[in-house]
PDB file of N, CA, C and O in Angstrom:
ATOM      1  N   MET A   1      89.490-278.591 102.920  1.00  0.00           N
ATOM      2  CA  MET A   1      89.499-278.458 104.279  1.00  0.00           C
ATOM      3  C   MET A   1      88.025-278.375 104.617  1.00  0.00           C
ATOM      4  O   MET A   1      87.404-277.355 104.317  1.00  0.00           O
ATOM      5  N   PRO A   2      87.358-279.519 105.300  1.00  0.00           N
ATOM      6  CA  PRO A   2      86.048-279.287 105.690  1.00  0.00           C
ATOM      7  C   PRO A   2      85.748-278.567 106.820  1.00  0.00           C
ATOM      8  O   PRO A   2      86.393-278.835 107.834  1.00  0.00           O
ATOM      9  N   LEU A   3      84.764-277.561 106.873  1.00  0.00           N
ATOM     10  CA  LEU A   3      84.298-276.671 107.797  1.00  0.00           C
ATOM     11  C   LEU A   3      83.216-277.191 108.567  1.00  0.00           C
ATOM     12  O   LEU A   3      82.216-277.672 108.034  1.00  0.00           O
ATOM     13  N   ASN A   4      83.413-277.094 110.069  1.00  0.00           N
ATOM     14  CA  ASN A   4      82.139-277.285 111.157  1.00  0.00           C
ATOM     15  C   ASN A   4      81.013-276.322 110.993  1.00  0.00           C
ATOM     16  O   ASN A   4      81.163-275.315 110.301  1.00  0.00           O
ATOM     17  N   ALA A   5      79.781-276.614 111.661  1.00  0.00           N
ATOM     18  CA  ALA A   5      78.856-275.810 111.596  1.00  0.00           C
ATOM     19  C   ALA A   5      79.344-274.198 112.332  1.00  0.00           C
ATOM     20  O   ALA A   5      79.030-273.146 111.777  1.00  0.00           O
ATOM     21  N   ARG A   6      79.979-274.225 113.370  1.00  0.00           N
ATOM     22  CA  ARG A   6      80.217-273.295 113.773  1.00  0.00           C
ATOM     23  C   ARG A   6      81.042-272.165 112.688  1.00  0.00           C
ATOM     24  O   ARG A   6      80.692-270.994 112.546  1.00  0.00           O
ATOM     25  N   GLN A   7      81.865-272.628 112.185  1.00  0.00           N
ATOM     26  CA  GLN A   7      82.768-272.131 111.039  1.00  0.00           C
ATOM     27  C   GLN A   7      81.973-271.711 109.978  1.00  0.00           C
ATOM     28  O   GLN A   7      82.157-270.632 109.415  1.00  0.00           O
ATOM     29  N   ARG A   8      81.057-272.539 109.657  1.00  0.00           N
ATOM     30  CA  ARG A   8      80.045-272.018 108.651  1.00  0.00           C
ATOM     31  C   ARG A   8      79.129-271.059 108.978  1.00  0.00           C
ATOM     32  O   ARG A   8      78.923-270.194 108.127  1.00  0.00           O
ATOM     33  N   GLN A   9      78.446-271.000 110.155  1.00  0.00           N
ATOM     34  CA  GLN A   9      77.878-269.543 110.657  1.00  0.00           C
ATOM     35  C   GLN A   9      78.624-268.400 110.613  1.00  0.00           C
ATOM     36  O   GLN A   9      78.160-267.330 110.220  1.00  0.00           O
ATOM     37  N   PHE A  10      79.857-268.565 111.024  1.00  0.00           N
ATOM     38  CA  PHE A  10      80.906-267.707 111.376  1.00  0.00           C
ATOM     39  C   PHE A  10      80.771-267.052 109.662  1.00  0.00           C
ATOM     40  O   PHE A  10      80.278-265.934 109.512  1.00  0.00           O
ATOM     41  N   LEU A  11      81.165-267.713 108.663  1.00  0.00           N
ATOM     42  CA  LEU A  11      81.451-267.205 107.372  1.00  0.00           C
ATOM     43  C   LEU A  11      79.936-266.820 106.722  1.00  0.00           C
ATOM     44  O   LEU A  11      79.921-266.112 105.715  1.00  0.00           O
ATOM     45  N   LYS A  12      78.874-267.214 107.209  1.00  0.00           N
ATOM     46  CA  LYS A  12      77.508-266.861 106.701  1.00  0.00           C
ATOM     47  C   LYS A  12      77.222-265.417 107.226  1.00  0.00           C
ATOM     48  O   LYS A  12      76.623-264.564 106.573  1.00  0.00           O
ATOM     49  N   ALA A  13      77.699-265.257 108.422  1.00  0.00           N
ATOM     50  CA  ALA A  13      77.481-263.768 109.154  1.00  0.00           C
ATOM     51  C   ALA A  13      78.380-262.975 108.272  1.00  0.00           C
ATOM     52  O   ALA A  13      77.884-261.975 107.754  1.00  0.00           O
ATOM     53  N   HIS A  14      79.638-263.266 108.015  1.00  0.00           N
ATOM     54  CA  HIS A  14      80.348-262.224 107.285  1.00  0.00           C
ATOM     55  C   HIS A  14      79.803-262.054 105.813  1.00  0.00           C
ATOM     56  O   HIS A  14      79.827-260.883 105.434  1.00  0.00           O
ATOM     57  N   ALA A  15      79.389-262.834 105.035  1.00  0.00           N
ATOM     58  CA  ALA A  15      78.752-263.081 103.778  1.00  0.00           C
ATOM     59  C   ALA A  15      77.517-262.390 103.668  1.00  0.00           C
ATOM     60  O   ALA A  15      77.134-262.049 102.549  1.00  0.00           O
ATOM     61  N   HIS A  16      76.720-262.091 104.857  1.00  0.00           N
ATOM     62  CA  HIS A  16      75.447-261.433 104.762  1.00  0.00           C
ATOM     63  C   HIS A  16      75.699-260.147 104.001  1.00  0.00           C
ATOM     64  O   HIS A  16      74.982-259.884 103.035  1.00  0.00           O
ATOM     65  N   GLU A  17      76.604-259.385 104.348  1.00  0.00           N
ATOM     66  CA  GLU A  17      76.636-257.992 103.718  1.00  0.00           C
ATOM     67  C   GLU A  17      77.262-257.615 102.443  1.00  0.00           C
ATOM     68  O   GLU A  17      77.302-256.480 101.969  1.00  0.00           O
ATOM     69  N   LEU A  18      77.765-258.733 101.925  1.00  0.00           N
ATOM     70  CA  LEU A  18      78.627-258.867 100.461  1.00  0.00           C
ATOM     71  C   LEU A  18      77.541-258.754  99.482  1.00  0.00           C
ATOM     72  O   LEU A  18      76.379-258.951  99.835  1.00  0.00           O
ATOM     73  N   ASN A  19      77.887-258.409  98.109  1.00  0.00           N
ATOM     74  CA  ASN A  19      76.977-258.540  97.077  1.00  0.00           C
ATOM     75  C   ASN A  19      77.711-259.399  96.363  1.00  0.00           C
ATOM     76  O   ASN A  19      78.891-259.689  96.559  1.00  0.00           O
ATOM     77  N   PRO A  20      76.676-259.980  95.159  1.00  0.00           N
ATOM     78  CA  PRO A  20      77.766-261.171  94.306  1.00  0.00           C
ATOM     79  C   PRO A  20      78.649-260.356  93.584  1.00  0.00           C
ATOM     80  O   PRO A  20      78.353-259.184  93.348  1.00  0.00           O
ATOM     81  N   VAL A  21      79.732-260.868  93.199  1.00  0.00           N
ATOM     82  CA  VAL A  21      81.065-260.571  92.488  1.00  0.00           C
ATOM     83  C   VAL A  21      81.056-261.063  91.191  1.00  0.00           C
ATOM     84  O   VAL A  21      81.614-260.492  90.254  1.00  0.00           O
ATOM     85  N   VAL A  22      80.350-262.258  91.094  1.00  0.00           N
ATOM     86  CA  VAL A  22      80.470-263.022  89.650  1.00  0.00           C
ATOM     87  C   VAL A  22      79.131-263.640  89.382  1.00  0.00           C
ATOM     88  O   VAL A  22      78.608-264.363  90.230  1.00  0.00           O
ATOM     89  N   THR A  23      78.620-263.411  88.360  1.00  0.00           N
ATOM     90  CA  THR A  23      77.173-263.890  87.535  1.00  0.00           C
ATOM     91  C   THR A  23      77.595-265.195  86.691  1.00  0.00           C
ATOM     92  O   THR A  23      78.366-264.932  85.768  1.00  0.00           O
ATOM     93  N   ALA A  24      77.310-266.289  86.799  1.00  0.00           N
ATOM     94  CA  ALA A  24      77.192-267.381  85.840  1.00  0.00           C
ATOM     95  C   ALA A  24      75.928-267.203  84.771  1.00  0.00           C
ATOM     96  O   ALA A  24      74.769-267.364  85.153  1.00  0.00           O
ATOM     97  N   GLY A  25      76.177-266.938  83.728  1.00  0.00           N
ATOM     98  CA  GLY A  25      75.365-266.687  82.595  1.00  0.00           C
ATOM     99  C   GLY A  25      74.734-267.959  82.129  1.00  0.00           C
ATOM    100  O   GLY A  25      75.023-269.064  82.590  1.00  0.00           O
ATOM    101  N   ASN A  26      73.889-267.748  81.226  1.00  0.00           N
ATOM    102  CA  ASN A  26      73.049-268.856  80.722  1.00  0.00           C
ATOM    103  C   ASN A  26      73.746-269.922  80.391  1.00  0.00           C
ATOM    104  O   ASN A  26      73.314-271.051  80.623  1.00  0.00           O
ATOM    105  N   GLU A  27      74.984-269.689  79.771  1.00  0.00           N
ATOM    106  CA  GLU A  27      76.229-271.082  79.560  1.00  0.00           C
ATOM    107  C   GLU A  27      76.350-271.718  80.739  1.00  0.00           C
ATOM    108  O   GLU A  27      76.692-272.900  80.696  1.00  0.00           O
ATOM    109  N   GLY A  28      76.159-271.235  81.735  1.00  0.00           N
ATOM    110  CA  GLY A  28      76.527-271.856  83.207  1.00  0.00           C
ATOM    111  C   GLY A  28      77.834-271.427  83.249  1.00  0.00           C
ATOM    112  O   GLY A  28      78.130-270.325  82.788  1.00  0.00           O
ATOM    113  N   LEU A  29      78.940-272.411  83.915  1.00  0.00           N
ATOM    114  CA  LEU A  29      80.240-272.345  84.201  1.00  0.00           C
ATOM    115  C   LEU A  29      81.388-272.315  83.176  1.00  0.00           C
ATOM    116  O   LEU A  29      82.314-273.126  83.188  1.00  0.00           O
ATOM    117  N   SER A  30      81.223-271.112  82.112  1.00  0.00           N
ATOM    118  CA  SER A  30      81.916-271.213  81.166  1.00  0.00           C
ATOM    119  C   SER A  30      83.415-270.838  81.485  1.00  0.00           C
ATOM    120  O   SER A  30      83.566-270.392  82.622  1.00  0.00           O
ATOM    121  N   GLU A  31      84.650-270.935  80.648  1.00  0.00           N
ATOM    122  CA  GLU A  31      85.957-270.720  81.105  1.00  0.00           C
ATOM    123  C   GLU A  31      86.202-269.520  81.724  1.00  0.00           C
ATOM    124  O   GLU A  31      86.783-269.413  82.804  1.00  0.00           O
ATOM    125  N   ALA A  32      85.726-268.521  80.995  1.00  0.00           N
ATOM    126  CA  ALA A  32      85.663-266.976  81.475  1.00  0.00           C
ATOM    127  C   ALA A  32      85.294-266.937  83.143  1.00  0.00           C
ATOM    128  O   ALA A  32      86.058-266.583  84.042  1.00  0.00           O
ATOM    129  N   VAL A  33      83.986-267.375  83.266  1.00  0.00           N
ATOM    130  CA  VAL A  33      83.559-267.354  84.623  1.00  0.00           C
ATOM    131  C   VAL A  33      84.080-268.141  85.291  1.00  0.00           C
ATOM    132  O   VAL A  33      83.826-267.921  86.476  1.00  0.00           O
ATOM    133  N   ILE A  34      84.880-269.217  85.099  1.00  0.00           N
ATOM    134  CA  ILE A  34      85.617-269.600  86.149  1.00  0.00           C
ATOM    135  C   ILE A  34      86.879-269.227  86.436  1.00  0.00           C
ATOM    136  O   ILE A  34      87.460-269.583  87.461  1.00  0.00           O
ATOM    137  N   LYS A  35      87.425-268.416  85.463  1.00  0.00           N
ATOM    138  CA  LYS A  35      88.481-267.499  85.604  1.00  0.00           C
ATOM    139  C   LYS A  35      88.384-266.654  86.578  1.00  0.00           C
ATOM    140  O   LYS A  35      89.171-266.587  87.522  1.00  0.00           O
ATOM    141  N   GLU A  36      87.221-265.825  86.371  1.00  0.00           N
ATOM    142  CA  GLU A  36      86.697-264.405  87.120  1.00  0.00           C
ATOM    143  C   GLU A  36      86.572-264.911  88.618  1.00  0.00           C
ATOM    144  O   GLU A  36      87.025-264.294  89.582  1.00  0.00           O
ATOM    145  N   LEU A  37      85.763-266.357  88.695  1.00  0.00           N
ATOM    146  CA  LEU A  37      86.068-266.855  90.179  1.00  0.00           C
ATOM    147  C   LEU A  37      87.275-267.257  90.849  1.00  0.00           C
ATOM    148  O   LEU A  37      87.324-267.220  92.078  1.00  0.00           O
ATOM    149  N   GLU A  38      88.115-267.582  90.254  1.00  0.00           N
ATOM    150  CA  GLU A  38      89.414-267.889  90.722  1.00  0.00           C
ATOM    151  C   GLU A  38      90.173-266.469  90.907  1.00  0.00           C
ATOM    152  O   GLU A  38      90.925-266.443  91.881  1.00  0.00           O
ATOM    153  N   SER A  39      90.118-265.545  90.306  1.00  0.00           N
ATOM    154  CA  SER A  39      90.516-264.115  90.521  1.00  0.00           C
ATOM    155  C   SER A  39      89.775-263.537  91.913  1.00  0.00           C
ATOM    156  O   SER A  39      90.281-263.111  92.952  1.00  0.00           O
ATOM    157  N   SER A  40      88.702-263.658  91.608  1.00  0.00           N
ATOM    158  CA  SER A  40      87.621-263.078  92.980  1.00  0.00           C
ATOM    159  C   SER A  40      88.097-263.717  94.108  1.00  0.00           C
ATOM    160  O   SER A  40      88.550-263.221  95.140  1.00  0.00           O
ATOM    161  N   ILE A  41      87.970-264.689  93.847  1.00  0.00           N
ATOM    162  CA  ILE A  41      88.106-265.545  95.188  1.00  0.00           C
ATOM    163  C   ILE A  41      89.800-265.582  95.764  1.00  0.00           C
ATOM    164  O   ILE A  41      89.987-265.766  96.966  1.00  0.00           O
ATOM    165  N   GLU A  42      90.642-265.449  95.098  1.00  0.00           N
ATOM    166  CA  GLU A  42      92.179-265.274  95.400  1.00  0.00           C
ATOM    167  C   GLU A  42      91.910-264.051  96.181  1.00  0.00           C
ATOM    168  O   GLU A  42      92.198-264.120  97.376  1.00  0.00           O
ATOM    169  N   HIS A  43      91.403-262.923  95.731  1.00  0.00           N
ATOM    170  CA  HIS A  43      91.794-261.763  96.027  1.00  0.00           C
ATOM    171  C   HIS A  43      90.697-261.477  97.652  1.00  0.00           C
ATOM    172  O   HIS A  43      91.083-260.928  98.684  1.00  0.00           O
ATOM    173  N   HIS A  44      89.610-261.934  97.435  1.00  0.00           N
ATOM    174  CA  HIS A  44      88.368-261.807  98.570  1.00  0.00           C
ATOM    175  C   HIS A  44      88.292-262.871  99.596  1.00  0.00           C
ATOM    176  O   HIS A  44      87.857-262.632 100.723  1.00  0.00           O
ATOM    177  N   GLU A  45      88.692-264.001  99.244  1.00  0.00           N
ATOM    178  CA  GLU A  45      88.632-265.052  99.867  1.00  0.00           C
ATOM    179  C   GLU A  45      87.074-265.843 100.244  1.00  0.00           C
ATOM    180  O   GLU A  45      86.899-267.061 100.284  1.00  0.00           O
ATOM    181  N   LEU A  46      86.117-264.855 100.479  1.00  0.00           N
ATOM    182  CA  LEU A  46      84.789-265.206 100.707  1.00  0.00           C
ATOM    183  C   LEU A  46      83.873-264.292  99.653  1.00  0.00           C
ATOM    184  O   LEU A  46      83.923-263.063  99.704  1.00  0.00           O
ATOM    185  N   ILE A  47      83.104-264.939  98.774  1.00  0.00           N
ATOM    186  CA  ILE A  47      82.486-264.395  97.875  1.00  0.00           C
ATOM    187  C   ILE A  47      80.955-264.782  97.533  1.00  0.00           C
ATOM    188  O   ILE A  47      80.522-265.864  97.930  1.00  0.00           O
ATOM    189  N   LYS A  48      80.335-264.113  96.974  1.00  0.00           N
ATOM    190  CA  LYS A  48      78.867-264.519  96.628  1.00  0.00           C
ATOM    191  C   LYS A  48      78.913-264.474  95.072  1.00  0.00           C
ATOM    192  O   LYS A  48      79.511-263.595  94.451  1.00  0.00           O
ATOM    193  N   ILE A  49      78.272-265.435  94.536  1.00  0.00           N
ATOM    194  CA  ILE A  49      78.234-265.732  93.107  1.00  0.00           C
ATOM    195  C   ILE A  49      76.567-265.873  92.750  1.00  0.00           C
ATOM    196  O   ILE A  49      75.785-266.373  93.558  1.00  0.00           O
ATOM    197  N   LYS A  50      76.268-265.503  91.799  1.00  0.00           N
ATOM    198  CA  LYS A  50      74.734-265.252  91.363  1.00  0.00           C
ATOM    199  C   LYS A  50      74.625-266.201  90.356  1.00  0.00           C
ATOM    200  O   LYS A  50      75.292-266.169  89.321  1.00  0.00           O
ATOM    201  N   LEU A  51      73.825-267.017  90.625  1.00  0.00           N
ATOM    202  CA  LEU A  51      73.484-268.388  89.505  1.00  0.00           C
ATOM    203  C   LEU A  51      72.480-268.164  88.496  1.00  0.00           C
ATOM    204  O   LEU A  51      71.603-267.334  88.736  1.00  0.00           O
ATOM    205  N   ASN A  52      72.485-268.726  87.508  1.00  0.00           N
ATOM    206  CA  ASN A  52      71.314-268.415  86.212  1.00  0.00           C
ATOM    207  C   ASN A  52      70.680-269.987  86.282  1.00  0.00           C
ATOM    208  O   ASN A  52      69.458-270.091  86.174  1.00  0.00           O
ATOM    209  N   ALA A  53      71.393-271.056  86.440  1.00  0.00           N
ATOM    210  CA  ALA A  53      70.810-272.320  86.352  1.00  0.00           C
ATOM    211  C   ALA A  53      69.187-272.328  86.975  1.00  0.00           C
ATOM    212  O   ALA A  53      68.769-271.612  87.885  1.00  0.00           O
ATOM    213  N   GLY A  54      68.478-273.277  86.261  1.00  0.00           N
ATOM    214  CA  GLY A  54      67.166-273.049  86.638  1.00  0.00           C
ATOM    215  C   GLY A  54      67.041-274.159  87.848  1.00  0.00           C
ATOM    216  O   GLY A  54      67.305-273.864  89.014  1.00  0.00           O
ATOM    217  N   ASP A  55      66.640-275.378  87.467  1.00  0.00           N
ATOM    218  CA  ASP A  55      66.712-276.277  88.804  1.00  0.00           C
ATOM    219  C   ASP A  55      67.929-276.811  89.158  1.00  0.00           C
ATOM    220  O   ASP A  55      68.034-277.657  90.045  1.00  0.00           O
ATOM    221  N   GLY A  56      68.763-276.421  88.591  1.00  0.00           N
ATOM    222  CA  GLY A  56      70.384-277.290  88.882  1.00  0.00           C
ATOM    223  C   GLY A  56      71.245-276.063  89.603  1.00  0.00           C
ATOM    224  O   GLY A  56      72.474-276.137  89.575  1.00  0.00           O
ATOM    225  N   ARG A  57      70.598-274.941  90.246  1.00  0.00           N
ATOM    226  CA  ARG A  57      71.671-274.304  91.182  1.00  0.00           C
ATOM    227  C   ARG A  57      72.348-274.782  92.189  1.00  0.00           C
ATOM    228  O   ARG A  57      73.382-274.181  92.479  1.00  0.00           O
ATOM    229  N   LYS A  58      71.967-275.963  92.981  1.00  0.00           N
ATOM    230  CA  LYS A  58      72.736-276.592  93.666  1.00  0.00           C
ATOM    231  C   LYS A  58      74.248-277.310  93.113  1.00  0.00           C
ATOM    232  O   LYS A  58      75.388-277.286  93.576  1.00  0.00           O
ATOM    233  N   GLU A  59      73.756-277.824  92.128  1.00  0.00           N
ATOM    234  CA  GLU A  59      74.764-278.702  91.202  1.00  0.00           C
ATOM    235  C   GLU A  59      75.917-277.445  90.682  1.00  0.00           C
ATOM    236  O   GLU A  59      77.145-277.511  90.642  1.00  0.00           O
ATOM    237  N   GLN A  60      75.119-276.460  90.362  1.00  0.00           N
ATOM    238  CA  GLN A  60      76.090-275.454  89.549  1.00  0.00           C
ATOM    239  C   GLN A  60      77.247-274.941  90.781  1.00  0.00           C
ATOM    240  O   GLN A  60      78.450-274.902  90.520  1.00  0.00           O
ATOM    241  N   ALA A  61      76.721-274.578  92.077  1.00  0.00           N
ATOM    242  CA  ALA A  61      77.293-274.175  92.857  1.00  0.00           C
ATOM    243  C   ALA A  61      78.232-275.186  93.225  1.00  0.00           C
ATOM    244  O   ALA A  61      79.405-274.831  93.338  1.00  0.00           O
ATOM    245  N   GLU A  62      77.918-276.449  93.445  1.00  0.00           N
ATOM    246  CA  GLU A  62      79.187-277.493  93.636  1.00  0.00           C
ATOM    247  C   GLU A  62      80.088-277.336  92.593  1.00  0.00           C
ATOM    248  O   GLU A  62      81.281-277.180  92.854  1.00  0.00           O
ATOM    249  N   GLN A  63      79.667-277.356  91.383  1.00  0.00           N
ATOM    250  CA  GLN A  63      80.689-277.386  90.564  1.00  0.00           C
ATOM    251  C   GLN A  63      81.775-276.037  90.476  1.00  0.00           C
ATOM    252  O   GLN A  63      82.959-276.087  90.143  1.00  0.00           O
ATOM    253  N   ALA A  64      81.144-275.068  90.801  1.00  0.00           N
ATOM    254  CA  ALA A  64      81.893-273.763  90.921  1.00  0.00           C
ATOM    255  C   ALA A  64      82.918-274.086  91.950  1.00  0.00           C
ATOM    256  O   ALA A  64      84.114-273.924  91.704  1.00  0.00           O
ATOM    257  N   ALA A  65      82.467-274.567  93.168  1.00  0.00           N
ATOM    258  CA  ALA A  65      83.255-274.557  94.263  1.00  0.00           C
ATOM    259  C   ALA A  65      84.319-275.634  93.967  1.00  0.00           C
ATOM    260  O   ALA A  65      85.369-275.394  94.563  1.00  0.00           O
ATOM    261  N   LYS A  66      84.344-276.672  93.271  1.00  0.00           N
ATOM    262  CA  LYS A  66      85.222-277.603  92.818  1.00  0.00           C
ATOM    263  C   LYS A  66      86.069-277.079  91.621  1.00  0.00           C
ATOM    264  O   LYS A  66      87.115-277.635  91.284  1.00  0.00           O
ATOM    265  N   ALA A  67      85.603-276.063  91.044  1.00  0.00           N
ATOM    266  CA  ALA A  67      86.652-275.545  89.876  1.00  0.00           C
ATOM    267  C   ALA A  67      87.443-274.731  90.462  1.00  0.00           C
ATOM    268  O   ALA A  67      88.613-274.790  90.084  1.00  0.00           O
ATOM    269  N   VAL A  68      87.129-273.791  91.474  1.00  0.00           N
ATOM    270  CA  VAL A  68      88.222-273.059  92.134  1.00  0.00           C
ATOM    271  C   VAL A  68      88.518-273.653  93.334  1.00  0.00           C
ATOM    272  O   VAL A  68      88.934-272.907  94.219  1.00  0.00           O
ATOM    273  N   ASN A  69      88.404-274.786  93.563  1.00  0.00           N
ATOM    274  CA  ASN A  69      89.023-275.631  94.924  1.00  0.00           C
ATOM    275  C   ASN A  69      88.559-274.602  96.247  1.00  0.00           C
ATOM    276  O   ASN A  69      89.437-274.081  96.935  1.00  0.00           O
ATOM    277  N   ALA A  70      87.399-274.418  96.468  1.00  0.00           N
ATOM    278  CA  ALA A  70      86.787-273.599  97.478  1.00  0.00           C
ATOM    279  C   ALA A  70      85.637-274.636  98.414  1.00  0.00           C
ATOM    280  O   ALA A  70      85.292-275.770  98.082  1.00  0.00           O
ATOM    281  N   GLU A  71      85.232-273.960  99.519  1.00  0.00           N
ATOM    282  CA  GLU A  71      84.215-274.562  99.877  1.00  0.00           C
ATOM    283  C   GLU A  71      83.066-274.002  99.886  1.00  0.00           C
ATOM    284  O   GLU A  71      83.027-272.805 100.173  1.00  0.00           O
ATOM    285  N   LEU A  72      81.645-274.821  99.528  1.00  0.00           N
ATOM    286  CA  LEU A  72      80.507-274.269  99.216  1.00  0.00           C
ATOM    287  C   LEU A  72      79.739-273.881 100.565  1.00  0.00           C
ATOM    288  O   LEU A  72      79.275-274.858 101.153  1.00  0.00           O
ATOM    289  N   ILE A  73      79.515-272.629 101.169  1.00  0.00           N
ATOM    290  CA  ILE A  73      79.192-272.462 102.406  1.00  0.00           C
ATOM    291  C   ILE A  73      77.368-272.523 102.277  1.00  0.00           C
ATOM    292  O   ILE A  73      76.718-273.131 103.128  1.00  0.00           O
ATOM    293  N   GLN A  74      76.791-271.909 101.268  1.00  0.00           N
ATOM    294  CA  GLN A  74      75.496-272.280 101.360  1.00  0.00           C
ATOM    295  C   GLN A  74      75.036-271.452 100.001  1.00  0.00           C
ATOM    296  O   GLN A  74      75.592-270.454  99.543  1.00  0.00           O
ATOM    297  N   VAL A  75      73.734-272.213  99.417  1.00  0.00           N
ATOM    298  CA  VAL A  75      73.156-271.850  98.458  1.00  0.00           C
ATOM    299  C   VAL A  75      71.675-271.070  98.962  1.00  0.00           C
ATOM    300  O   VAL A  75      70.969-271.787  99.671  1.00  0.00           O
ATOM    301  N   ILE A  76      71.303-270.106  98.758  1.00  0.00           N
ATOM    302  CA  ILE A  76      70.084-269.513  99.103  1.00  0.00           C
ATOM    303  C   ILE A  76      69.740-268.709  97.800  1.00  0.00           C
ATOM    304  O   ILE A  76      70.475-267.903  97.228  1.00  0.00           O
ATOM    305  N   GLY A  77      68.295-269.147  97.401  1.00  0.00           N
ATOM    306  CA  GLY A  77      67.945-268.746  95.984  1.00  0.00           C
ATOM    307  C   GLY A  77      68.713-269.015  94.990  1.00  0.00           C
ATOM    308  O   GLY A  77      68.974-270.196  94.759  1.00  0.00           O
ATOM    309  N   ARG A  78      69.223-268.030  94.216  1.00  0.00           N
ATOM    310  CA  ARG A  78      70.048-267.711  93.035  1.00  0.00           C
ATOM    311  C   ARG A  78      71.429-267.379  93.557  1.00  0.00           C
ATOM    312  O   ARG A  78      72.229-267.114  92.660  1.00  0.00           O
ATOM    313  N   VAL A  79      71.914-267.327  94.821  1.00  0.00           N
ATOM    314  CA  VAL A  79      73.110-266.786  95.543  1.00  0.00           C
ATOM    315  C   VAL A  79      73.821-268.013  95.926  1.00  0.00           C
ATOM    316  O   VAL A  79      73.197-268.978  96.366  1.00  0.00           O
ATOM    317  N   ALA A  80      75.209-268.023  95.769  1.00  0.00           N
ATOM    318  CA  ALA A  80      76.019-269.164  96.485  1.00  0.00           C
ATOM    319  C   ALA A  80      76.969-268.338  97.092  1.00  0.00           C
ATOM    320  O   ALA A  80      77.357-267.241  96.689  1.00  0.00           O
ATOM    321  N   ILE A  81      77.355-269.022  98.212  1.00  0.00           N
ATOM    322  CA  ILE A  81      78.640-268.400  98.976  1.00  0.00           C
ATOM    323  C   ILE A  81      79.783-269.682  98.945  1.00  0.00           C
ATOM    324  O   ILE A  81      79.578-270.881  99.136  1.00  0.00           O
ATOM    325  N   LEU A  82      81.061-268.972  98.633  1.00  0.00           N
ATOM    326  CA  LEU A  82      82.363-269.815  98.485  1.00  0.00           C
ATOM    327  C   LEU A  82      83.068-269.101  99.344  1.00  0.00           C
ATOM    328  O   LEU A  82      82.794-267.954  99.696  1.00  0.00           O
ATOM    329  N   PHE A  83      84.158-269.874  99.769  1.00  0.00           N
ATOM    330  CA  PHE A  83      85.101-269.755 100.674  1.00  0.00           C
ATOM    331  C   PHE A  83      86.369-270.511 100.248  1.00  0.00           C
ATOM    332  O   PHE A  83      86.400-271.704  99.948  1.00  0.00           O
ATOM    333  N   ARG A  84      87.479-269.610 100.261  1.00  0.00           N
ATOM    334  CA  ARG A  84      88.719-270.413 100.318  1.00  0.00           C
ATOM    335  C   ARG A  84      89.696-269.685 100.856  1.00  0.00           C
ATOM    336  O   ARG A  84      89.958-268.574 100.395  1.00  0.00           O
ATOM    337  N   GLN A  85      90.357-270.199 101.884  1.00  0.00           N
ATOM    338  CA  GLN A  85      91.241-269.337 102.883  1.00  0.00           C
ATOM    339  C   GLN A  85      92.414-269.302 102.329  1.00  0.00           C
ATOM    340  O   GLN A  85      92.770-270.360 101.810  1.00  0.00           O
ATOM    341  N   LYS A  86      93.305-268.205 102.261  1.00  0.00           N
ATOM    342  CA  LYS A  86      94.603-268.081 101.829  1.00  0.00           C
ATOM    343  C   LYS A  86      95.581-268.623 102.938  1.00  0.00           C
ATOM    344  O   LYS A  86      95.388-268.481 104.146  1.00  0.00           O
ATOM    345  N   LYS A  87      96.564-269.206 102.417  1.00  0.00           N
ATOM    346  CA  LYS A  87      97.557-269.765 103.237  1.00  0.00           C
ATOM    347  C   LYS A  87      98.436-268.760 104.045  1.00  0.00           C
ATOM    348  O   LYS A  87      98.952-269.158 105.090  1.00  0.00           O
ATOM    349  N   LYS A  88      98.600-267.698 103.692  1.00  0.00           N
ATOM    350  CA  LYS A  88      99.228-266.693 104.276  1.00  0.00           C
ATOM    351  C   LYS A  88      98.337-265.261 104.138  1.00  0.00           C
ATOM    352  O   LYS A  88      97.732-264.875 103.138  1.00  0.00           O
ATOM    353  N   ASP A  89      98.433-264.662 105.317  1.00  0.00           N
ATOM    354  CA  ASP A  89      97.858-263.358 105.434  1.00  0.00           C
ATOM    355  C   ASP A  89      96.201-263.455 105.367  1.00  0.00           C
ATOM    356  O   ASP A  89      95.560-262.533 104.862  1.00  0.00           O
ATOM    357  N   SER A  90      95.607-264.534 105.865  1.00  0.00           N
ATOM    358  CA  SER A  90      94.149-264.469 105.812  1.00  0.00           C
ATOM    359  C   SER A  90      93.192-263.209 106.697  1.00  0.00           C
ATOM    360  O   SER A  90      93.372-262.658 107.783  1.00  0.00           O
ATOM    361  N   ARG A  91      92.498-263.129 106.012  1.00  0.00           N
ATOM    362  CA  ARG A  91      91.442-261.736 106.805  1.00  0.00           C
ATOM    363  C   ARG A  91      90.521-262.653 107.700  1.00  0.00           C
ATOM    364  O   ARG A  91      89.910-261.930 108.487  1.00  0.00           O
ATOM    365  N   PHE A  92      90.239-263.832 107.845  1.00  0.00           N
ATOM    366  CA  PHE A  92      89.327-264.504 108.387  1.00  0.00           C
ATOM    367  C   PHE A  92      90.181-265.378 109.596  1.00  0.00           C
ATOM    368  O   PHE A  92      91.204-266.013 109.339  1.00  0.00           O
ATOM    369  N   ILE A  93      89.708-265.309 110.646  1.00  0.00           N
ATOM    370  CA  ILE A  93      90.353-266.287 111.664  1.00  0.00           C
ATOM    371  C   ILE A  93      89.032-267.227 112.132  1.00  0.00           C
ATOM    372  O   ILE A  93      88.136-266.840 112.883  1.00  0.00           O
ATOM    373  N   LEU A  94      89.113-268.321 111.616  1.00  0.00           N
ATOM    374  CA  LEU A  94      87.691-269.004 112.032  1.00  0.00           C
ATOM    375  C   LEU A  94      87.694-269.800 113.210  1.00  0.00           C
ATOM    376  O   LEU A  94      88.674-270.513 113.425  1.00  0.00           O
ATOM    377  N   PRO A  95      86.603-269.777 114.117  1.00  0.00           N
ATOM    378  CA  PRO A  95      86.463-270.586 115.098  1.00  0.00           C
ATOM    379  C   PRO A  95      86.725-271.837 115.086  1.00  0.00           C
ATOM    380  O   PRO A  95      86.798-272.399 113.994  1.00  0.00           O
ATOM    381  N   ARG A  96      86.945-272.640 116.403  1.00  0.00           N
ATOM    382  CA  ARG A  96      87.219-273.813 116.303  1.00  0.00           C
ATOM    383  C   ARG A  96      85.835-274.580 116.404  1.00  0.00           C
ATOM    384  O   ARG A  96      85.803-275.809 116.333  1.00  0.00           O
TER     385      ARG A  96
END
């Protein structure tokens, strides 16, 4: 589900107070990291992840989002924000 600019801004505001819940190590997106991402995003819907890739942080963030079927909201430095809304009982009501 593609998000518009207003929805992205809404999610960025909510993500501001969050701490990274998953850290991608030197090996990048290993199977264990993807499994933890899946578990975290299923539970929280909106998460921050810490990236360790040098110049390929944007690509690593895009791969992480694709691996868990989530939207990449933003990459700032070594931190990426991912969002995947629950089908039932979502805690986020996105603006139109």
